[in-house]
C-alpha positions in Angstrom: -39.4 -2.4 -9.6 -41.3 0.8 -8.8 -44.3 -1.1 -7.6 -41.8 -2.9 -5.1 -42.8 -2.3 -1.4 -40.9 -4.0 1.4 -42.4 -3.6 5.2 -40.6 -1.5 7.4 -40.5 -4.6 10.0 -39.3 -7.7 8.3 -39.4 -10.9 10.3 -36.0 -12.4 8.3 -32.9 -11.0 6.9 -32.9 -9.1 2.9 -32.4 -12.1 0.3 -29.6 -10.4 -2.0 -31.9 -10.4 -4.7 -34.3 -8.3 -3.2 -31.2 -6.1 -1.8 -30.2 -5.4 -5.4 -33.7 -5.0 -6.4 -34.0 -1.5 -4.0 -30.2 -0.7 -5.3 -32.5 -0.4 -8.9 -35.1 1.6 -8.0 -36.3 4.6 -9.5 -38.9 7.4 -9.2 -40.8 7.3 -6.0 -40.0 4.3 -5.0 -36.3 5.7 -3.9 -37.9 8.2 -1.3 -40.2 5.4 -0.1 -36.8 3.4 0.7 -34.8 6.4 2.5 -37.9 6.8 4.8 -38.4 3.1 5.7 -34.5 2.2 6.2 -34.5 5.5 8.1 -36.9 4.4 10.5 -35.0 1.3 10.9 -32.0 3.6 12.0 -34.8 5.2 14.6 -34.8 1.5 16.4 -31.4 1.4 16.5 -30.6 5.0 17.5 -33.3 7.3 17.8 -32.5 10.9 16.2 -29.0 10.8 17.6 -26.3 11.3 15.1 -22.5 11.4 16.0 -19.7 12.6 14.2 -16.1 11.4 13.9 -12.7 12.8 12.4 -9.3 11.5 11.2 -5.7 12.5 10.9 -3.5 10.9 7.9 -0.9 10.6 10.8 1.8 9.1 8.2 1.4 9.7 4.6 2.5 8.1 1.4 5.4 5.7 0.5 2.6 2.5 0.8 4.0 -0.3 -0.7 0.6 -1.5 -1.8 -1.3 -1.4 -5.1 -4.8 -0.2 -4.2 -6.1 1.5 -7.9 -8.0 4.4 -6.0 -5.2 5.1 -3.3 -3.3 8.6 -3.8 -0.6 7.0 -1.5 0.0 3.6 -3.2 3.3 2.6 -4.8 1.3 2.4 -8.5 0.0 6.1 -7.9 1.7 8.9 -9.3 -0.9 11.7 -7.8 0.5 14.5 -6.3 0.3 14.5 -2.4 1.9 15.1 0.9 4.9 12.5 2.2 6.0 12.2 5.9 6.8 9.9 8.4 5.0 9.3 11.4 3.2 12.6 13.5 4.6 13.2 16.9 2.0 12.4 20.1 1.8 16.0 20.7 0.3 17.2 16.7 -1.9 14.5 16.8 -3.1 15.4 20.1 -3.4 18.9 18.3 -5.7 18.2 15.6 -7.6 15.6 17.8 -8.8 18.8 20.1 -9.5 21.1 16.8 -11.5 17.9 15.9 -13.9 17.8 19.4 -14.1 21.5 19.3 -15.7 21.1 15.8 -17.7 18.7 17.3 -16.3 15.3 16.6 -16.3 13.1 19.2 -14.4 10.1 18.1 -10.7 10.5 16.7 -8.5 7.9 14.4 -5.3 7.7 13.4 -4.2 6.3 10.1 -1.4 5.5 9.1 -0.3 4.8 4.8 1.5 1.1 4.4 0.0 -2.4 4.2 0.9 -2.6 8.2 2.9 -0.5 11.4 5.5 -2.3 12.7 8.5 0.2 13.6 8.5 0.2 17.4 8.9 4.2 17.4 5.9 4.2 15.4 3.8 2.2 17.5 4.9 3.4 20.5 3.9 6.8 19.2 0.1 5.9 18.3 0.0 4.2 21.7 0.5 7.8 23.5 -1.4 9.4 21.1 -4.6 7.2 21.8 -3.9 7.7 25.2 -4.2 11.3 24.8 -6.8 10.9 22.9 -9.0 9.1 25.7 -7.9 11.3 27.9 -9.5 14.3 25.9 -13.0 12.4 26.5 -12.9 11.1 22.7 -12.8 7.6 22.0 -9.5 7.1 20.1 -9.6 4.5 17.3 -7.1 3.4 15.0 -6.4 2.4 11.0 -3.2 1.0 11.0 -3.5 -1.8 8.2 -3.2 -5.2 8.4 -2.3 -6.1 11.9 -2.0 -9.5 14.6 -3.6 -9.5 17.9 -0.6 -8.8 19.9 -0.4 -5.6 18.8 -3.9 -5.0 19.2 -3.7 -6.2 22.4 -1.3 -3.5 23.0 -3.5 -0.8 21.5 -6.1 -1.8 23.6 -4.3 -1.7 26.5 -3.7 2.0 25.6 -6.9 2.5 25.8 -8.2 1.9 22.1 -12.0 2.3 21.3 -12.2 0.8 18.0 -10.2 -0.5 15.2 -11.1 0.4 11.6 -10.1 -2.0 8.5 -11.9 -1.3 5.3 -12.5 -4.5 3.1 -13.0 -2.0 0.0 -14.9 -3.9 -2.0 -16.6 -7.2 -2.5 -14.5 -10.4 -2.8 -15.2 -11.3 -6.1 -14.2 -8.0 -7.2 -11.2 -7.1 -4.9 -8.5 -8.4 -7.7 -9.7 -5.4 -9.7 -8.5 -2.9 -7.4 -5.4 -4.6 -5.2 -2.9 -7.4 -6.2 -0.3 -6.9 -3.4 -2.0 -8.7 -0.5 -5.4 -11.1 -0.5 -8.4 -10.5 1.1 -8.3 -12.9 3.5 -5.7 -11.1 5.1 -8.3 -8.2 5.3 -11.1 -10.3 7.4 -8.7 -11.8 9.5 -7.5 -8.3 10.7 -11.3 -7.7 11.3 -11.9 -11.0 13.1 -8.7 -10.5 15.1 -10.1 -7.0 16.5 -13.8 -8.5 17.3 -11.9 -11.8 19.1 -10.3 -9.5 21.1 -13.5 -7.4 22.3 -12.5 -4.5 20.3 -15.2 -2.6 18.1 -14.7 -3.0 14.5 -15.4 -0.4 11.9 -15.4 -2.0 8.6 -16.8 -1.0 5.0 -15.3 -0.1 1.6 -15.3 2.0 -1.2 -18.7 2.3 -3.6 -18.7 3.4 -7.4 -14.9 1.8 -8.0 -16.6 -0.1 -11.0 -17.9 -3.1 -9.1 -22.2 -4.1 -9.9 -25.3 -3.7 -7.5 -24.3 -7.1 -6.5 -21.1 -7.0 -5.7 -22.1 -3.8 -3.7 -25.0 -6.0 -1.8 -22.0 -9.0 -2.0 -20.0 -6.2 0.3 -22.8 -5.7 2.5 -23.2 -9.4 3.2 -19.5 -9.7 4.0 -19.8 -7.0 6.5 -23.2 -8.4 8.3 -21.5 -12.3 8.8 -18.6 -10.3 10.1 -21.0 -8.6 13.0 -19.0 -5.5 12.6 -19.9 -2.5 14.9 -19.7 0.6 12.6 -20.0 0.2 8.4 -17.8 3.2 7.3 -19.3 4.1 3.8 -17.1 5.9 1.2 -18.2 7.0 -2.1 -15.2 7.0 -5.1 -13.8 10.4 -5.5 -11.5 10.5 -8.6 -7.7 11.7 -7.8 -5.2 12.2 -10.5 -2.4 9.8 -10.9 -4.0 6.9 -9.5 -4.8 3.5 -11.4 -8.4 4.1 -11.3 -8.9 7.9 -12.0 -7.2 6.2 -15.4 -9.3 3.5 -15.8 -12.8 5.3 -15.1 -11.1 8.6 -16.7 -11.6 10.5 -14.2 -15.5 10.1 -13.8 -17.6 8.8 -10.8 -20.0 6.6 -12.2 -22.2 7.2 -9.0 -25.0 9.8 -9.2 -26.7 10.9 -5.6 -29.3 8.8 -5.9 -27.1 6.0 -5.8 -25.1 7.0 -2.8 -28.4 7.3 -1.3 -29.8 3.8 -2.3 -26.9 1.9 -0.9 -26.5 4.0 2.4 -30.4 2.9 2.7 -29.7 -0.9 1.4 -26.5 -1.5 3.9 -28.5 0.0 6.8 -31.6 -2.8 6.4 -28.8 -5.7 5.3 -26.9 -4.7 8.6 -29.7 -3.1 11.2 -28.2 -2.5 14.2 -24.5 -1.4 13.2 -23.8 2.0 13.2 -23.5 3.6 9.7 -20.9 6.0 8.9 -20.5 8.2 5.7 -17.3 8.9 4.9 -14.7 10.1 1.9 -16.3 11.2 -1.5 -20.0 12.4 -0.2 -19.7 16.2 -0.9 -17.9 15.0 -4.1 -20.9 12.6 -5.3 -23.7 13.9 -3.0 -23.7 17.7 -3.5 -26.8 19.1 -2.5 -28.5 15.6 -1.4 -25.9 15.6 1.3 -28.4 15.9 4.3 -30.6 12.8 3.2 -27.4 10.5 3.9 -29.2 11.1 7.5 -32.8 10.5 6.6 -31.7 7.1 4.7 -30.3 5.1 7.8 -26.2 7.1 8.3 -26.0 7.9 12.1 -22.3 8.4 11.7 -20.7 11.2 9.7 -17.2 12.0 9.3 -16.2 15.4 9.1 -12.9 17.8 8.4 -10.4 16.4 6.3 -10.1 13.0 5.0 -6.5 11.3 4.0 -5.5 13.5 0.9 -8.7 14.9 -0.2 -10.8 17.7 1.1 -14.1 16.8 3.5 -17.0 19.2 4.7 -16.2 21.9 7.7 -17.3 20.9 11.3 -19.8 23.8 11.3 -21.5 23.1 8.1 -21.9 19.3 9.1 -22.8 20.5 13.0 -26.3 23.0 11.0 -26.9 20.3 8.8 -27.3 18.1 11.7 -29.7 20.8 13.4 -31.7 21.4 10.3 -32.8 17.7 10.1 -33.9 18.1 14.0 -31.4 15.5 14.9 -29.3 15.8 17.9 -25.5 15.3 17.8 -24.4 13.2 20.8 -21.1 11.9 21.5 -19.9 8.8 20.2 -20.5 6.5 23.1 -24.4 7.5 23.4 -25.6 6.2 19.9 -27.5 3.1 20.7 -27.4 3.7 24.6 -30.4 6.2 26.6 -28.2 8.7 27.8 -26.8 11.4 25.5 -23.4 11.4 26.6 -20.7 14.2 27.1 -21.0 16.1 23.4 
């Protein structure tokens, strides 16, 4: 497939077979793919890049059996476990992230869903405070219905995040405690209420190239606003760590090709690179932006460490890109960054 070439401007979407062929590219054609995907990104957001951050607002004790997750009931990982953080603590971390360059901040809670009224009220108050800072408040609270999403929207929620984790055809290998359709329904609920949806998954969990494309096609069909791409980072104590013998099967070029193909399959969506990028890409992290990403998650993840804000800001500057407020990624102005 080294001779495979795809025009920069296409008048039709890629087929699944074409997308898989791109994921199989080797040699110099890989870099041709990255440049072409970057040009598609340019049409959506120019040379603008935004940074986001998250907080693990309620850690551990999850009833789900997701094979990759150290917060799962099935995991024996050595992690911190604690109840819902206070709005004061969440606001404090949001301000620290804003000072580091992030313009959106997500409240993430472990568990299938958030249900306790005290927890919901704490999230709503934190959303209001994050909004008051001038940031985009986001939340990832599990499988939720429209009534709660309406409450959050009224409090000022700017984006709801809920990953599908992987392709439908591979999901049974990753999670058996809830149905894939429940995740899809959560994303649709947000979209139907006019709340921008961030949705993606984790690559490198043993899925095939065809299943990576299947996930991208599902996200395209859902018309998600932002795609969250994570790369598997083995964490001791998880079922997937044992299954894969503590190794990631991703190379740095595998990650870059995936970013490029997701960009080509979802040309107008934000492509946000999240967990596992430092572990899997090592010195090639700057090429994520060249390959079509226009948002990066910086700072701490849920139970693993990310890169510090200053290092990521310097990377963006060195590439000749402009760090902008999240709200300005696809607009003419540059926002309050």
